[in-house]
Structures are given as structure tokens and as C-alpha cells.
N, C-alpha and C positions, 0 to 999 in steps of 0.2 A: 504493500500499500504506499503513496505517496507521503512524505514525511508533512506534517504539521506545523505552522506556524508557532512560536512560543506563547502568540496570543491569541488563540482562534476564536476569541469571545468578541473580538473586535467587526466591527462592521465591516463590508466590502471597501468602503470608500476609504475609512483607517488603514486597511490594509494595504492598499493601493499606496495611500501617503507613506507608509513606512517602509514601502520598498523603493519609493521614490528617493527617500533619505537615505537609504541604505547603500543605493548606488552612487548618491552624489559623496557619502563618508567614502566610499571605494576610490572614487576618483582622485580625492582629496589626498587619501594615505599612500596610493601608491606611488606620489610620486616623491616623498619622503627619502632623501636618501643621506647618507653618512658625509658630511662635510658641508651639505646644502643648509641655506638658510632657512628653508620651509620647516615650518614646526605646526602639527595639528594635535590640539587639546580638546578637552570636554568642552571648556570655556568657549573655543575659537571655533569649534563645530555649532555649540547649542547659539551662538550668534550669526554664523552664516545660516544655519538653517532656519533661524528663527523658532527655536523650540527651547525646552527647558533642557539644564542638564541630566537631570532624570531621565528623560525621554531619550538622549543621544546614548548614556549610558545602557539602555534597554535595548536600544540598536546594534550598538558593537558587542552586546553578548549574544544576539540572535546571529549577529556574522560571526561570531567564533562557532555557537553551537549548530545552527541551521545548517550554514553555509561552510564550514569549515573554514573560515579565514583565519590565517596564522597571524592575529594582531598582539602586539606586546608594546609595553610603555618601555621606551630606550631612554636610561636616565642621562646619560650621556646627551644626546639630542634635546632632552626635553620635549618627546613628541610622542604619538602613537605612529608606528611603523608595521610594515609586512615584514617577518621574520626569515622570508624564502617567496619568491615568485609566486604570486596567486592572479587567478581571472575568476572574477564574481560570475555564477550563474545562477542567480536566485531563481527561487519558486514562481511558478505562476499563478497569479492570483483571479481564479475565474469565478463567474458565478454558475448556477446550474445550469442553464441553457447552454453557456458556452461549453463547458465541458462535455455536456451531450453531443453538441456541435463535433466537437475534435474525435470522440469515439465514433461518431457515425461516418466521419470522413475516414478514419481509419479501417471500417470494416468495410467500407466502398472501395479505397484504395487498394483493398487485396483483391479486389476483383480486375485490378489492371496490375497485377504482378507480372505478366509475360511482358509490358511496356517499360524501358527503362525508368520513365518519368513515374510510373506507378511504383514500381521498386523504390525509387527514392522518396516518394511520397510517404508509403509505408512506413519505411525507415526513420523518417522524420518525425512522424509521430510517435513512432515507438520511443524515441528518444525524449520526446518532451513529456509522453505520458508520466514518467517517474517523477517528474517536478510538478505537476499539478497540484495544486492546494485551494485554500480560499473557502466559499462558501461549502462545497461538495469535494468529496473525494472519491474518484473513481479508477478503479482497476482498468489496464486497458481491453482486457476481455470482459469486460461486465455485460457488454450487448451479446455476448455470443449465443446466449441463452434464448433470446427474444428478438433477434435481429439476423437476417440473413441474406448474402448476395450470392448470386450464381458464380458460379467458377468461371475464371476470365477465359474468355472464347478466342483470344487471339492467337495468330499464329507465329510461327518461327520467324516468317517472311515481314511480319508487321513489324515485330519487335526489331526484327535486325536492321531495318531503314529507316526506322522513326527517328532517332537520332541525327543522322545526315541528313534527313528532308528537313528537319526544321531549324538545324544549321543554316542550311542553303537557304529558306526561306527569311532566316534573318539578314544574311550576308548578301541575299540576291542572286547566288551564284545559281549558273543553268546547270542542270543534271541530265545525264544520259542514262536512261532506265531500259531496262528489258522487261517488256510488259506480256504476258500471257492471258489473252482473251478467252472468256469462256468457250465460245464457238470455236477455236482453234489452239485447243491447249498444248497440242504439240507444234506448234510454229509460233514462238514467241515474236514480236517486233521490238525493235530497237528505236527507240524515239526520244529526240532532245525537248526538252519541256522547261518552263519557269515556273518553278512550284511558287503557290500563292498562299496556301492554307492547309492545315491539317484538321481535318474534322472527325469526329468521335460521332458513329451512327449505331442503332442498337445493335447490330451485327457484325462490327467491324471498324476499320479506319480508312478514312478517304483520304485523298491527296487532290486537291483542287489546283490545276496548272493551267498555264496559257502552253498550248499547242502551236508554235508557230507554222509548222509546216500543215497544218490541218487551219491555220487561220481562225481561231477560235480556243475556248476554254473547255477542258476535259477534267472528267473526274475518271482517278483511278485508286483502284482498291489495292491496297498497301499488300493483302495476301497473294497476289496477282504478280507483283513485284520479283523477277527471278533475281535481278541485279539492279543496282543504282550504284553511279559513281559521280562526280564532279566532274564537268567537261572541262574547266578552268577559264570560262566566259562569264560575265557578269552581265545580267538582264535589266534594262530599265522597267521599273514598278508600272504596270497599265493603270493609267489613271483614272480609269473609268470601274475598277474593281471596287467594290464595296463587299467586303466579308459579312457585315452585320446584314444586308440587304438582302445577299446571295442566300444565306442560312436563314434567314426570315421567312422564305418562300419554299421551304423545304420541309416535308411532309416525315422523311425517314432517311433510306440511304440514297435515293436519286434529288440530285439537285441539277436544277437547269438554271436559265436564263430569262427566258419570256414569261411574262405573267399572264397566268390562267384565272379566271374568275369560274369557281366552280362551284354548281346549287343543286342539290340532294334531297330530295323528297323521303324521308323515313318514316315508318309505319309506326303505328302508336304502339305497338308490342317492345318496338327497338329504341323509340324517342327518350324513354326516362335515362337511358344510357349515354346518350349524346348530350342531355341536359347536363348530367352531373359530371361526366368527363369529356370535355371539348376534342375534338379531333385534332385541331391547331389553334394556334394562339389567334389566329383571323376570324375564327367562327364566329358567326351572327345567326341568330334564329329566328323564323317567324313562326307564332304556334298558328295551326291550321285546324281546322273543323276535326272532330272526332278524336284528338288526342296527338295527331300526326304531327310533324314539324316539318319545316323545309330550312336547312341549314346551307349557306354561304360561305365559300372559303377563297382566299386568294394565295396561288400556287405554283411554283415557278417547274412544276415537273408533275406529270400525270399518272406516272406508274405505280407510286404508292397510294394514292387514291384509287386506282382502279383496283388494286389488290384487297384495299378495306371493303369497298363496296361488294366486290365478289364474296367477301369473307361474311356478308351479312345475310346471305342465303336468302336473297328475294326480299328482304326487309327495307332497303333502301333503292329508289330510284334516281339515275341521273338525270335530271334536267338541261344543264347546260356544262360543258360547251358541247356541242355536237359530237367533236373528236373522241373524246371520252365516253359517250352514249353508245357510239358505233364499238367502241373496243370494247364496252362491256356486252354489246349485241354479239360479237364476235366470239369472244369468252365464254358466254352462256351457251351458244350455237353448240361451240366444242365442247365443253362438259357435258352438254345432253348429248351429244353423239358418244361419248364416251361411256356415259353410263345408262345408254339404253333407252 
């Protein structure tokens, strides 16, 4: 269990104030050296921190007892000093909601362990957990019995190329990738791309990149990248690329550019599910007779919404656009043929 501050009855505000003073005391004491004129005494600390001498002494005892600070009084220097090099690593005084949020983040990061960034986040949270204190104290595994996260689905390829692509985006380096399409898995293509964004989607990780040879942006599934290397060239960032706008119109793993206004009528039996959990942030509802609803969405790709409608098993009817309505009709005809 994490250590507790020697004054656990203090209110959270007082706890944070004590930590602030301890940090200031540490900064003042650490510069005291033999032969220097700098002196740190209880009187000088009380004056500088605008607290009583009694409070200063309590803080010094907390530093020795809770943080292991090697503080001693040097009679020659007539000052407090450290007897050996020391770096202060104070407890984190968090309230119940903050601690719970950290614990949830720790559990979620465990689901990303196949990614280097996921492993780093999980490791950082494990280091922070023993230093938690304040209003509550929770063990790092306190949520294991009540909170579950699916095992990480990331492939070796996603993990292998993630850091290189991340660095290439930041430095604007062109990347040469060998990409395997699902339709032609045995004939991978070599392509030069300008990486713009890495996106975590429900079933993997995507790279949004400018593809100069094809004159537009393309999305690449990291699990299909056989190899990725820097080409040595620097690219100019496209001024029209807005990552936030690009992702705002996505419903899942498919991300496009043109905006589609999608209208769907849901049967009364399915309407409650759409009301309580919107399919997309842009969803607006119009209540219709008999408990049915009409939903409108602004999306930049139709593939994911097509899958959603088909999964409703006849409880949803596409009203617009005509292209999506035709796709549903074609898929439904094929399903009918398959199932007699």
C-alpha cells in the first residue's frame, strides 16, 4: 500500500500546501555547500515561506521520515544541509476521483501493451502508483476484480512500425512502405508516402498519409505494412489537412474526405438503443409517429455506416444518400441469395 503523509487528517488543500513548502525547502537546502555563504535555518525558512517555525520543523520531519531526505544540521555552516546527494520524489496527493482515473488509465493502457507507447504508459503508471496518497489510497490492482479490458489485438507489424511512423510524422520525413493489400496478399506494393496521423480504431491502428503517386490521401492499416523505412526526403505539410475535422466524420476504421449527410429511419423496437447511445457525435434525432425515429449523421465514409445498418437486421432503413441506399439493397440481395 502507498505510504501516508504523517498528517493524514489534513484537508487536501492543506496537504498540497505542505507538499509545495517541502518542494521549496528542498530547493533551498540542496544549494547549501561547504564554503558557501548560503545558510538555511528554521527562522529563515519560516520567514521565506511565511509560516511558523513549528510548521517548518514538521515539514523537515516529514521530509526525513516520509521521503528519506538526509537532512542534518551542520554546526560549522550553521545551516541545514544534505549529507549526501538527494532528489526529492514527493507523494502525489490526489483526491478519490483522480486516483480512480489513474487506476482506470492503468487498466486501459494494459490493453495497448503490444504498442511501445502502451508499454511506456503502463510502466509510468506502475511507478506512480506506489507514491499515491491523500484522500484515498488504492493499490495498483484495486480494479482488477471489477474492471476488465479486452486483451490487446495489436499485431507484431503494428508494434514494429509505430515508433518509426510517429517520429516521421513529427519530423516530416517521407517514408517508404511495403504494403500488402487484402485482395493481393502475395503481391505487396512499395509506396512512398508522407505520414500525417496515426489513428487508433476499434480493431487496429491506421496511418493517414499523403500518397503523391496517387494524388491524394490514403489510409494504411499498420498490420498490413510489411516494411517501413525513411526515404531520407523531407515533405511539406499539406495546408488543407485538418486532423480533427478528418476524424470527426469517421464512424470507425474507414476515414474519407467528402462529407455525406446520412439519414436513417429506425423502427420503434430499435429506437431506444439509438436514443441512449448515439452512433456518432453528429447524430440528431427526429421523433416520428409510432415510436420510430429518424437519425441524421454527417460522415466522411459510408463503409462503417453500411455495416451498422446491415447489423440492425431490418430494423433500420436508409433514406439518404441514394448511394448508401443502393449499397444496402445490393448487400441485402446478396445475403438473401446466400441464405435461400
